ZAMARGU-4260 file (C-alpha; in steps of 0.2 Angstrom, whole numbers, plus 5000, padded with zeros to 4 digits):
<rodrens>
0) 5221/5658/4764 | 5216/5645/4752 | 5227/5642/4740 | 5222/5628/4723 | 5240/5622/4727
5) 5238/5615/4743 | 5232/5598/4748 | 5220/5591/4762 | 5230/5580/4772 | 5218/5566/4765
10) 5218/5568/4749 | 5232/5557/4746 | 5239/5557/4729 | 5250/5543/4719 | 5263/5553/4714
15) 5275/5566/4721 | 5269/5584/4720 | 5286/5590/4715 | 5295/5578/4705 | 5281/5567/4699
20) 5288/5549/4705 | 5277/5534/4709 | 5285/5529/4726 | 5281/5531/4744 | 5273/5548/4749
25) 5275/5558/4767 | 5265/5574/4772 | 5274/5590/4770 | 5265/5603/4782 | 5267/5619/4770
30) 5269/5629/4787 | 5280/5618/4797 | 5272/5614/4813 | 5283/5617/4825 | 5278/5636/4821
35) 5258/5632/4824 | 5258/5640/4841 | 5264/5655/4837 | 5250/5669/4835 | 5257/5679/4819
40) 5254/5661/4809 | 5238/5659/4817 | 5232/5677/4811 | 5239/5674/4795 | 5235/5657/4790
45) 5222/5648/4804 | 5224/5632/4817 | 5216/5622/4804 | 5223/5627/4788 | 5239/5625/4794
50) 5236/5608/4802 | 5226/5601/4786 | 5236/5607/4771 | 5251/5605/4764 | 5260/5595/4748
55) 5261/5575/4748 | 5280/5572/4744 | 5292/5558/4739 | 5307/5556/4753 | 5318/5563/4744
60) 5310/5578/4739 | 5305/5581/4756 | 5322/5579/4765 | 5329/5589/4752 | 5316/5604/4755
65) 5321/5602/4774 | 5340/5601/4771 | 5340/5615/4759 | 5331/5626/4772 | 5332/5619/4787
70) 5325/5635/4798 | 5306/5631/4800 | 5302/5650/4801 | 5308/5653/4784 | 5297/5640/4778
75) 5283/5646/4786 | 5287/5663/4781 | 5293/5664/4764 | 5288/5646/4755 | 5272/5644/4761
80) 5266/5636/4745 | 5270/5624/4732 | 5273/5639/4718 | 5285/5649/4732 | 5295/5633/4736
85) 5297/5630/4717 | 5304/5648/4716 | 5319/5642/4727 | 5334/5638/4714 | 5342/5627/4723
90) 5325/5617/4727 | 5321/5616/4709 | 5340/5609/4706 | 5335/5595/4719 | 5318/5590/4712
95) 5328/5591/4693 | 5341/5578/4703 | 5328/5568/4711 | 5318/5565/4695 | 5331/5553/4688
100) 5334/5544/4703 | 5324/5527/4704
</rodrens>
């Protein structure tokens, strides 16, 4: 499953892919590493795709995603693309808040 909203881990942008801030970035695996060994996710996405694709996010956006959706399985099943993350109302509110931060 290849999607244009996924970025290879070695292709780092200059700004957060959610809020657009130009600060230190961390790599967010769209399918969390905790589920990479589960057969259903391997069949659905493939090992290489799970390891290599994700979003480069500022620390506030990254920690916000994991605070709002702390269940790794839910992230892997329901929020495995940028578009799906942006459909989550609480995440969108968090991103709006992050954009106002220094």
